[in-house]
MDTraj code that builds the backbone (N, CA, C; nanometers):
import mdtraj as md
import numpy as np

residues = "MET SER ILE GLY GLU ASN ILE LYS THR VAL ARG LYS ASP GLN GLY LEU THR GLN LYS GLU LEU ALA GLN LYS ALA ASN ILE SER ARG SER TYR LEU ALA ASP ILE GLU ASN GLY ARG TYR ASN PRO SER ILE GLU VAL LEU GLN SER ILE ALA SER SER LEU GLY ILE SER ALA GLN LYS PHE PHE LYS ASP ASN LEU THR GLU ASN ASP ASN ILE ASP GLN LEU GLU ASP ASP LEU LYS LEU ILE LEU SER LYS ILE LYS LYS ILE SER LYS SER ASP ARG GLU LYS LEU LEU LYS MET ILE ASP ILE PHE GLU GLU GLU THR HIS LYS".split()
xyz = np.array([
    [-0.0832, 0.0596, -1.5291],
    [-0.1490, -0.0640, -1.5164],
    [-0.2914, -0.0228, -1.4818],
    [-0.3856, -0.1105, -1.4918],
    [-0.5111, -0.0885, -1.4597],
    [-0.5276, -0.1314, -1.3022],
    [-0.6303, -0.1154, -1.1952],
    [-0.6793, -0.1693, -1.0964],
    [-0.6848, -0.3143, -1.0915],
    [-0.7469, -0.3524, -1.2014],
    [-0.7699, -0.4956, -1.2128],
    [-0.6463, -0.5831, -1.2358],
    [-0.5506, -0.5324, -1.3291],
    [-0.4025, -0.5735, -1.3531],
    [-0.3258, -0.5733, -1.2186],
    [-0.3253, -0.4405, -1.1481],
    [-0.2533, -0.4600, -1.0297],
    [-0.2977, -0.5540, -0.9094],
    [-0.4502, -0.5775, -0.9132],
    [-0.4813, -0.6738, -0.8049],
    [-0.4327, -0.8371, -0.8541],
    [-0.4317, -0.8320, -0.9706],
    [-0.3688, -0.9590, -1.0699],
    [-0.2109, -0.9906, -1.0228],
    [-0.1644, -0.8789, -1.0373],
    [-0.0156, -0.8999, -1.0283],
    [-0.0003, -0.9309, -0.8525],
    [-0.0535, -0.8563, -0.7705],
    [-0.0159, -0.8904, -0.6164],
    [-0.0655, -1.0176, -0.6061],
    [-0.1940, -1.0685, -0.6387],
    [-0.2556, -1.1897, -0.5984],
    [-0.1401, -1.2904, -0.6467],
    [-0.0910, -1.2949, -0.7683],
    [-0.0028, -1.3793, -0.8392],
    [0.1394, -1.3776, -0.7622],
    [0.1894, -1.2494, -0.7270],
    [0.2945, -1.2595, -0.6382],
    [0.2886, -1.3069, -0.4919],
    [0.1702, -1.3259, -0.4571],
    [0.1236, -1.3959, -0.3060],
    [0.1105, -1.5362, -0.3487],
    [0.1205, -1.5861, -0.4658],
    [0.0926, -1.7162, -0.5004],
    [-0.0476, -1.7676, -0.4789],
    [-0.1430, -1.6929, -0.4712],
    [-0.2846, -1.7144, -0.4902],
    [-0.3537, -1.7600, -0.6112],
    [-0.4509, -1.8470, -0.5769],
    [-0.5297, -1.8477, -0.7250],
    [-0.6427, -1.7395, -0.6915],
    [-0.7168, -1.7114, -0.7910],
    [-0.8622, -1.6205, -0.8141],
    [-0.9391, -1.6841, -0.6879],
    [-0.9498, -1.8426, -0.7086],
    [-1.0524, -1.8839, -0.6088],
    [-1.0350, -1.8444, -0.4535],
    [-0.8816, -1.8788, -0.4483],
    [-0.8484, -1.8395, -0.2986],
    [-0.8553, -1.7164, -0.2526],
    [-0.8247, -1.6087, -0.3390],
    [-0.8477, -1.4539, -0.2930],
    [-1.0325, -1.4088, -0.3069],
    [-1.0710, -1.4804, -0.3867],
    [-1.2208, -1.4674, -0.3845],
    [-1.2851, -1.4979, -0.2730],
    [-1.2448, -1.6109, -0.2075],
    [-1.2917, -1.6818, -0.0955],
    [-1.2448, -1.5794, 0.0248],
    [-1.1006, -1.5525, 0.0184],
    [-1.0804, -1.4382, 0.1303],
    [-1.1641, -1.3074, 0.1448],
    [-1.2047, -1.2764, 0.0111],
    [-1.2502, -1.1208, 0.0052],
    [-1.4045, -1.1452, 0.0106],
    [-1.4608, -1.2573, 0.0051],
    [-1.5799, -1.2977, 0.0146],
    [-1.6638, -1.2455, -0.0961],
    [-1.5992, -1.2704, -0.2228],
    [-1.6712, -1.2456, -0.3500],
    [-1.6635, -1.3715, -0.4248],
    [-1.7293, -1.3657, -0.5570],
    [-1.7301, -1.4865, -0.6495],
    [-1.5899, -1.4974, -0.7051],
    [-1.5425, -1.6168, -0.7602],
    [-1.4229, -1.6166, -0.8405],
    [-1.4672, -1.5459, -0.9972],
    [-1.5905, -1.5645, -1.0365],
    [-1.6106, -1.5218, -1.1532],
    [-1.5968, -1.3506, -1.1524],
    [-1.6383, -1.3132, -1.0394],
    [-1.6559, -1.1374, -1.0469],
    [-1.5103, -1.1238, -1.0239],
    [-1.4112, -1.1792, -0.9635],
    [-1.2790, -1.1398, -0.9296],
    [-1.2219, -1.1210, -1.0469],
    [-1.2411, -1.2408, -1.1579],
    [-1.2009, -1.2588, -1.2820],
    [-1.2144, -1.1254, -1.3753],
    [-1.3479, -1.1179, -1.3759],
    [-1.3983, -1.0010, -1.4562],
    [-1.3257, -0.8675, -1.3819],
    [-1.3397, -0.8390, -1.2611],
    [-1.2437, -0.7184, -1.2113],
    [-1.0935, -0.7248, -1.2963],
    [-1.0339, -0.8320, -1.2486],
    [-0.8918, -0.8452, -1.3081],
    [-0.8743, -0.8169, -1.4516],
    [-0.9782, -0.8729, -1.5326],
    [-0.9685, -0.8472, -1.6729],
    [-1.0460, -0.7246, -1.7314],
    [-1.0727, -0.6312, -1.6350],
    [-1.0982, -0.4993, -1.6579],
    [-1.2830, -0.4670, -1.7256],
    [-1.3384, -0.5857, -1.7017],
    [-1.4735, -0.5784, -1.7401],
    [-1.5651, -0.5228, -1.6498],
    [-1.5252, -0.5167, -1.5185],
    [-1.6195, -0.4666, -1.4176],
    [-1.5051, -0.3645, -1.3033],
    [-1.5523, -0.2410, -1.2592],
    [-1.4976, -0.1972, -1.1659],
    [-1.5323, -0.2259, -1.0256],
    [-1.4427, -0.2557, -0.9386],
    [-1.5312, -0.2855, -0.7977],
    [-1.5425, -0.1428, -0.7322],
    [-1.6671, -0.1933, -0.6400],
    [-1.6753, -0.0619, -0.5316],
    [-1.5542, -0.0379, -0.4573],
    [-1.5700, 0.0425, -0.3658],
    [-1.4731, 0.1022, -0.2665],
    [-1.4844, -0.0224, -0.1927],
    [-1.5622, -0.0764, -0.1185],
    [-1.5982, -0.1838, -0.0450],
    [-1.5388, -0.3024, -0.0741],
    [-1.5642, -0.3455, -0.1974],
    [-1.5119, -0.4800, -0.2252],
    [-1.3628, -0.4519, -0.2709],
    [-1.3185, -0.3149, -0.3190],
    [-1.1699, -0.3059, -0.3206],
    [-1.1038, -0.3370, -0.1871],
    [-1.1591, -0.2707, -0.0914],
    [-1.0859, -0.2733, 0.0314],
    [-1.1107, -0.4134, 0.0781],
    [-1.1821, -0.5284, 0.0617],
    [-1.1914, -0.6224, 0.1116],
    [-1.1023, -0.7085, 0.0160],
    [-1.0633, -0.6776, -0.0954],
    [-0.9870, -0.7699, -0.1299],
    [-0.8071, -0.7144, -0.1141],
    [-0.8252, -0.5846, -0.0677],
    [-0.6651, -0.5301, -0.0371],
    [-0.6561, -0.5764, 0.1014],
    [-0.7567, -0.5986, 0.2027],
    [-0.7518, -0.6502, 0.3702],
    [-0.7107, -0.7992, 0.3110],
    [-0.7711, -0.8584, 0.2056],
    [-0.7503, -1.0044, 0.1904],
    [-0.6055, -1.0406, 0.1571],
    [-0.5160, -0.9472, 0.0869],
    [-0.4147, -0.9254, 0.0378],
    [-0.2966, -0.8991, 0.1554],
    [-0.3446, -0.8428, 0.2660],
    [-0.2630, -0.7690, 0.3378],
    [-0.1868, -0.6383, 0.3091],
    [-0.2599, -0.5879, 0.2185],
    [-0.1920, -0.4599, 0.1678],
    [-0.3129, -0.3115, 0.1753],
    [-0.2607, -0.2103, 0.1481],
    [-0.3423, -0.1192, 0.1454],
    [-0.4213, -0.1014, 0.0049],
    [-0.5505, -0.0516, 0.0113],
    [-0.5941, -0.0512, -0.1088],
    [-0.5333, 0.0675, -0.2251],
    [-0.4814, 0.1940, -0.1489],
    [-0.4065, 0.2617, -0.2377],
    [-0.3177, 0.1991, -0.3427],
    [-0.2427, 0.0987, -0.3126],
    [-0.1669, 0.0401, -0.4024],
    [-0.2166, -0.0089, -0.5265],
    [-0.3273, -0.0293, -0.5190],
    [-0.3960, -0.0780, -0.6673],
    [-0.4005, 0.0456, -0.7530],
    [-0.3818, 0.1759, -0.6965],
    [-0.4135, 0.2829, -0.7883],
    [-0.2704, 0.3349, -0.8691],
    [-0.1718, 0.2439, -0.8302],
    [-0.0215, 0.2920, -0.8481],
    [-0.0295, 0.2249, -1.0200],
    [0.0414, 0.3241, -1.0877],
    [0.0853, 0.2939, -1.2352],
    [0.1565, 0.1678, -1.2472],
    [0.2772, 0.1764, -1.1518],
    [0.3538, 0.0509, -1.1772],
    [0.3607, 0.0068, -1.0327],
    [0.3428, -0.0972, -0.9821],
    [0.3686, -0.1926, -0.8568],
    [0.4975, -0.1948, -0.8296],
    [0.5891, -0.1872, -0.9335],
    [0.7338, -0.2101, -0.8876],
    [0.8164, -0.0704, -0.8549],
    [0.7283, 0.0201, -0.8365],
    [0.8052, 0.1690, -0.8094],
    [0.8915, 0.1452, -0.6579],
    [0.9797, 0.2473, -0.6474],
    [1.0411, 0.2242, -0.5408],
    [0.9889, 0.2807, -0.4147],
    [0.8873, 0.3816, -0.4377],
    [0.8296, 0.4693, -0.3362],
    [0.7156, 0.3764, -0.2687],
    [0.7237, 0.2945, -0.2094],
    [0.6302, 0.2117, -0.1515],
    [0.5578, 0.2735, -0.0600],
    [0.4285, 0.3086, -0.0889],
    [0.3479, 0.4031, -0.0011],
    [0.2856, 0.3034, 0.1574],
    [0.2808, 0.2165, 0.1256],
    [0.2795, 0.1343, 0.2496],
    [0.3727, 0.1223, 0.3440],
    [0.4924, 0.1410, 0.3018],
    [0.6204, 0.1261, 0.3553],
    [0.6411, 0.2497, 0.4450],
    [0.6396, 0.3548, 0.3574],
    [0.6388, 0.5010, 0.3828],
    [0.5336, 0.5126, 0.5202],
    [0.4258, 0.4929, 0.4892],
    [0.3265, 0.5038, 0.6068],
    [0.3728, 0.4453, 0.7339],
    [0.3929, 0.3069, 0.7307],
    [0.4411, 0.2262, 0.8604],
    [0.5717, 0.3027, 0.9005],
    [0.6885, 0.3630, 0.7986],
    [0.7815, 0.4234, 0.8704],
    [0.7470, 0.5394, 0.9525],
    [0.6611, 0.6024, 0.9094],
    [0.6187, 0.7517, 0.9710],
    [0.5347, 0.6963, 1.1080],
    [0.4759, 0.6138, 1.0903],
    [0.3811, 0.5774, 1.2369],
    [0.5096, 0.5302, 1.3326],
    [0.5942, 0.4785, 1.3088],
    [0.7129, 0.4547, 1.3796],
    [0.7898, 0.5615, 1.4251],
    [0.8057, 0.6480, 1.3235],
    [0.8889, 0.7539, 1.3947],
    [0.8136, 0.8576, 1.4423],
    [0.6800, 0.8519, 1.4355],
    [0.5889, 0.9462, 1.5360],
    [0.5893, 0.8826, 1.6785],
    [0.5665, 0.7886, 1.6832],
    [0.5555, 0.7056, 1.8054],
    [0.6912, 0.7307, 1.8864],
    [0.8039, 0.7292, 1.8083],
    [0.9249, 0.7422, 1.8872],
    [0.9224, 0.9137, 1.9159],
    [0.8915, 0.9760, 1.8355],
    [0.8985, 1.1205, 1.8683],
    [0.8138, 1.1629, 1.9829],
    [0.7049, 1.1350, 2.0158],
    [0.6392, 1.1380, 2.0970],
    [0.6818, 1.1100, 2.2384],
    [0.7742, 1.0263, 2.2417],
    [0.8672, 1.0082, 2.3946],
    [0.9619, 1.0522, 2.4359],
    [1.0155, 1.1759, 2.3503],
    [1.1237, 1.2463, 2.3494],
    [1.0819, 1.3815, 2.3979],
    [1.2221, 1.4857, 2.4640],
    [1.1576, 1.6004, 2.4961],
    [1.1495, 1.6954, 2.3870],
    [1.0855, 1.8108, 2.4121],
    [1.0871, 1.9336, 2.3226],
    [1.2032, 1.9690, 2.2610],
    [1.3028, 1.9786, 2.3668],
    [1.4384, 2.0091, 2.3137],
    [1.4918, 1.9345, 2.2217],
    [1.4882, 1.8013, 2.2539],
    [1.5335, 1.6723, 2.1518],
    [1.4806, 1.6890, 2.0357],
    [1.3306, 1.6977, 2.0077],
    [1.2727, 1.7321, 1.8931],
    [1.2980, 1.8426, 1.7900],
    [1.3360, 1.9482, 1.8876],
    [1.4013, 2.0626, 1.8293],
    [1.5412, 2.0323, 1.7513],
    [1.6303, 1.9425, 1.7974],
    [1.7504, 1.8772, 1.7498],
    [1.7386, 1.7995, 1.6409],
    [1.6067, 1.7041, 1.6671],
    [1.5889, 1.6237, 1.5423],
    [1.5522, 1.6922, 1.4227],
    [1.4664, 1.7938, 1.4333],
    [1.4296, 1.8502, 1.3423],
    [1.5307, 1.9291, 1.2454],
    [1.6522, 1.9859, 1.3103],
    [1.7624, 2.0427, 1.2807],
    [1.8372, 1.9314, 1.1750],
    [1.8456, 1.8262, 1.2639],
    [1.9052, 1.7024, 1.1852],
    [1.8650, 1.6844, 1.0358],
    [1.7174, 1.6670, 1.0577],
    [1.6578, 1.6405, 0.9418],
    [1.6845, 1.7428, 0.8479],
    [1.6804, 1.8723, 0.8810],
    [1.7090, 1.9683, 0.7722],
    [1.8391, 1.9482, 0.7162],
    [1.9224, 1.9238, 0.7901],
    [2.0727, 1.8968, 0.7537],
    [2.0830, 1.7814, 0.6453],
    [2.0001, 1.6494, 0.6676],
    [1.9936, 1.5409, 0.5702],
    [1.9138, 1.5713, 0.4487],
    [1.8360, 1.6904, 0.4679],
    [1.7585, 1.7374, 0.3533],
    [1.8313, 1.8301, 0.2583],
    [1.9194, 1.8869, 0.3155],
    [2.0133, 2.0060, 0.2555],
    [2.1169, 1.9096, 0.1687],
    [2.1806, 1.8194, 0.2298],
    [2.2707, 1.7273, 0.1686],
    [2.2185, 1.6606, 0.0540],
    [2.0784, 1.5963, 0.0674],
    [2.0191, 1.5439, -0.0504],
    [1.9900, 1.6575, -0.1740],
    [1.9868, 1.7587, -0.1472],
    [1.9623, 1.8656, -0.2497],
    [2.1027, 1.9103, -0.3162],
    [2.2079, 1.8872, -0.2586],
    [2.3391, 1.9195, -0.3469],
    [2.3801, 1.8579, -0.4487],
])
top = md.Topology()
chain = top.add_chain()
for i, resn in enumerate(residues, 1):
    res = top.add_residue(resn, chain, resSeq=i)
    for name in ("N", "CA", "C"):
        top.add_atom(name, md.element.get_by_symbol(name[0]), res)
traj = md.Trajectory(xyz[None], top)
């Protein structure tokens, strides 16, 4: 899928009209329609504004298939949470945790 098609998919999934999203992103409805239909490629700034208005990462627009299981946004959120928790435990506990992760990884590759 193209960037424009991905924007359209997310917009519709969120139940927004072109007019509503355009207002949130501070762009014209006709420009949004042109982006969604592949007539124009948005600048990075516009793409970020659209993504922010939809509450997602702009990276999502570059995925070939928005229904992929590996949700980049969720993975980033999970990693931030894990890192915040790891910072609070002792060095010896972090070493134990790494050993546990190695065990999970070995089990996954069997």
